[in-house]
C-alpha atoms as an extended CHARMM CRD file, in Angstrom:
* protein
*
        88  EXT
         1         1  MET       CA             -0.0280000000       -0.0170000000        0.0380000000  PROA      1               0.0000000000
         2         2  THR       CA              1.1760000000        3.5510000000       -0.7240000000  PROA      2               0.0000000000
         3         3  ASN       CA              2.1690000000        5.7560000000        2.1870000000  PROA      3               0.0000000000
         4         4  THR       CA             -0.7480000000        8.1460000000        2.5690000000  PROA      4               0.0000000000
         5         5  ASP       CA              1.4760000000       10.4600000000        4.6320000000  PROA      5               0.0000000000
         6         6  GLN       CA              2.7370000000       11.8180000000        1.2870000000  PROA      6               0.0000000000
         7         7  ILE       CA             -0.7760000000       12.8640000000        0.1730000000  PROA      7               0.0000000000
         8         8  LYS       CA             -1.3420000000       16.5840000000        0.6030000000  PROA      8               0.0000000000
         9         9  THR       CA             -4.3820000000       18.8100000000        0.4050000000  PROA      9               0.0000000000
        10        10  ASP       CA             -5.4560000000       19.8660000000       -3.1350000000  PROA      10              0.0000000000
        11        11  MET       CA             -3.2640000000       17.2940000000       -4.8550000000  PROA      11              0.0000000000
        12        12  PRO       CA             -4.9660000000       16.1720000000       -8.1200000000  PROA      12              0.0000000000
        13        13  VAL       CA             -6.2670000000       12.5360000000       -8.0940000000  PROA      13              0.0000000000
        14        14  ILE       CA             -5.8010000000       10.8090000000      -11.4470000000  PROA      14              0.0000000000
        15        15  GLY       CA             -7.2790000000        7.5030000000      -12.6020000000  PROA      15              0.0000000000
        16        16  SER       CA             -5.0980000000        4.9100000000      -14.2410000000  PROA      16              0.0000000000
        17        17  ASP       CA             -6.4250000000        6.1330000000      -17.6190000000  PROA      17              0.0000000000
        18        18  GLY       CA             -4.9100000000        9.5600000000      -17.0010000000  PROA      18              0.0000000000
        19        19  ARG       CA             -8.2430000000       11.3250000000      -16.3770000000  PROA      19              0.0000000000
        20        20  SER       CA             -8.9600000000       13.5220000000      -13.3630000000  PROA      20              0.0000000000
        21        21  VAL       CA            -11.1590000000       12.1490000000      -10.5780000000  PROA      21              0.0000000000
        22        22  GLY       CA            -10.8840000000       15.2260000000       -8.3320000000  PROA      22              0.0000000000
        23        23  SER       CA             -8.5470000000       16.7520000000       -5.7700000000  PROA      23              0.0000000000
        24        24  VAL       CA             -7.6610000000       15.8580000000       -2.2150000000  PROA      24              0.0000000000
        25        25  ASP       CA             -9.4700000000       17.4900000000        0.6930000000  PROA      25              0.0000000000
        26        26  SER       CA             -7.9010000000       15.3040000000        3.3920000000  PROA      26              0.0000000000
        27        27  VAL       CA             -6.8650000000       11.7730000000        4.3820000000  PROA      27              0.0000000000
        28        28  GLU       CA             -9.2080000000       10.1530000000        6.8560000000  PROA      28              0.0000000000
        29        29  GLY       CA             -7.8580000000        6.8060000000        8.1660000000  PROA      29              0.0000000000
        30        30  GLY       CA             -7.9950000000        4.3310000000        5.2950000000  PROA      30              0.0000000000
        31        31  ARG       CA             -9.5740000000        6.6430000000        2.7710000000  PROA      31              0.0000000000
        32        32  ILE       CA             -9.0350000000        9.8850000000        0.8450000000  PROA      32              0.0000000000
        33        33  LYS       CA            -11.7230000000       12.5640000000        1.0320000000  PROA      33              0.0000000000
        34        34  LEU       CA            -12.0350000000       14.5580000000       -2.1330000000  PROA      34              0.0000000000
        35        35  ASN       CA            -12.9370000000       18.2460000000       -2.4180000000  PROA      35              0.0000000000
        36        36  ARG       CA            -16.5420000000       18.8300000000       -3.2600000000  PROA      36              0.0000000000
        37        37  LYS       CA            -17.0690000000       19.3710000000       -7.0650000000  PROA      37              0.0000000000
        38        38  ASP       CA            -19.6280000000       22.0970000000       -6.6370000000  PROA      38              0.0000000000
        39        39  PRO       CA            -20.3330000000       23.0480000000       -3.0070000000  PROA      39              0.0000000000
        40        40  GLN       CA            -22.5460000000       25.9500000000       -4.0810000000  PROA      40              0.0000000000
        41        41  ALA       CA            -24.9050000000       23.4540000000       -5.7740000000  PROA      41              0.0000000000
        42        42  GLY       CA            -25.0140000000       21.1500000000       -2.7430000000  PROA      42              0.0000000000
        43        43  GLY       CA            -22.1260000000       18.9860000000       -4.0110000000  PROA      43              0.0000000000
        44        44  VAL       CA            -21.0870000000       16.1290000000       -1.7030000000  PROA      44              0.0000000000
        45        45  HSD       CA            -17.6980000000       14.7970000000       -0.7380000000  PROA      45              0.0000000000
        46        46  HSD       CA            -16.5340000000       11.6030000000       -2.3320000000  PROA      46              0.0000000000
        47        47  TYR       CA            -14.2130000000        9.1220000000       -0.8170000000  PROA      47              0.0000000000
        48        48  ILE       CA            -11.5480000000        6.8260000000       -2.2900000000  PROA      48              0.0000000000
        49        49  PRO       CA            -10.1460000000        3.8640000000       -0.3470000000  PROA      49              0.0000000000
        50        50  SER       CA             -6.3990000000        4.1430000000        0.1730000000  PROA      50              0.0000000000
        51        51  ASP       CA             -5.8700000000        0.7380000000       -1.3930000000  PROA      51              0.0000000000
        52        52  TRP       CA             -6.9530000000        2.2070000000       -4.7410000000  PROA      52              0.0000000000
        53        53  VAL       CA             -3.8210000000        4.4550000000       -4.6540000000  PROA      53              0.0000000000
        54        54  GLU       CA             -1.1310000000        3.1800000000       -7.0150000000  PROA      54              0.0000000000
        55        55  SER       CA              1.4180000000        5.9020000000       -6.3340000000  PROA      55              0.0000000000
        56        56  VAL       CA              1.9440000000        9.3940000000       -4.9190000000  PROA      56              0.0000000000
        57        57  GLY       CA              4.5080000000       11.6770000000       -6.6290000000  PROA      57              0.0000000000
        58        58  GLY       CA              4.9510000000       14.5120000000       -9.0260000000  PROA      58              0.0000000000
        59        59  ASN       CA              2.3810000000       16.4370000000       -6.9520000000  PROA      59              0.0000000000
        60        60  GLU       CA             -0.4250000000       14.0280000000       -7.8340000000  PROA      60              0.0000000000
        61        61  VAL       CA             -2.1270000000       10.9080000000       -6.5480000000  PROA      61              0.0000000000
        62        62  ARG       CA             -2.3760000000        8.0390000000       -9.1490000000  PROA      62              0.0000000000
        63        63  LEU       CA             -5.0550000000        5.4070000000       -8.7730000000  PROA      63              0.0000000000
        64        64  ASN       CA             -5.0290000000        1.7230000000       -9.7910000000  PROA      64              0.0000000000
        65        65  LYS       CA             -8.5730000000        2.1070000000      -11.2480000000  PROA      65              0.0000000000
        66        66  ILE       CA             -9.7890000000        4.0200000000      -14.3480000000  PROA      66              0.0000000000
        67        67  SER       CA            -11.7240000000        7.1650000000      -13.6260000000  PROA      67              0.0000000000
        68        68  GLY       CA            -14.9710000000        5.8340000000      -14.9550000000  PROA      68              0.0000000000
        69        69  ASP       CA            -14.8540000000        2.8680000000      -12.5480000000  PROA      69              0.0000000000
        70        70  VAL       CA            -14.2420000000        5.3130000000       -9.5950000000  PROA      70              0.0000000000
        71        71  THR       CA            -17.1150000000        7.6110000000      -10.4930000000  PROA      71              0.0000000000
        72        72  ALA       CA            -19.4590000000        4.6610000000      -11.1620000000  PROA      72              0.0000000000
        73        73  GLU       CA            -18.8980000000        3.5590000000       -7.5800000000  PROA      73              0.0000000000
        74        74  TRP       CA            -20.0450000000        6.9740000000       -6.4010000000  PROA      74              0.0000000000
        75        75  GLU       CA            -23.2340000000        6.9130000000       -8.4100000000  PROA      75              0.0000000000
        76        76  GLU       CA            -24.1710000000        3.4390000000       -7.2650000000  PROA      76              0.0000000000
        77        77  GLY       CA            -22.8560000000        3.6390000000       -3.6820000000  PROA      77              0.0000000000
        78        78  PRO       CA            -24.7910000000        4.3550000000       -0.5160000000  PROA      78              0.0000000000
        79        79  GLU       CA            -24.9910000000        8.0110000000        0.6590000000  PROA      79              0.0000000000
        80        80  ASP       CA            -22.9360000000        7.5020000000        3.7630000000  PROA      80              0.0000000000
        81        81  SER       CA            -20.5140000000        4.6610000000        2.9780000000  PROA      81              0.0000000000
        82        82  SER       CA            -17.3720000000        4.8620000000        5.0630000000  PROA      82              0.0000000000
        83        83  ALA       CA            -16.0340000000        1.4570000000        4.3010000000  PROA      83              0.0000000000
        84        84  GLN       CA            -15.6440000000        2.0030000000        0.5740000000  PROA      84              0.0000000000
        85        85  ALA       CA            -15.8320000000        4.7040000000       -2.0590000000  PROA      85              0.0000000000
        86        86  GLY       CA            -19.1170000000        6.7100000000       -1.8230000000  PROA      86              0.0000000000
        87        87  ASN       CA            -20.7300000000        9.9600000000       -0.9500000000  PROA      87              0.0000000000
        88        88  ALA       CA            -21.0230000000       11.7640000000        2.3940000000  PROA      88              0.0000000000
């Protein structure tokens, strides 16, 4: 597993396909909390399990999943999932 101590606020989070997933708000235990996409429109925070992180470097977080798979988890996941990717 990647050392999450290297992950900093506002680092871009990139899927394995090179597409943006969002940016880091914070690291909470075994997951990464992403910044809200549109807080003015009631946007929610999304979470990524730390075991989805492939690497941290070059001022970005690279995932071992493609961006479409990550966002599909958000759309299908429960509103308050803390064990896996989801919304809160």
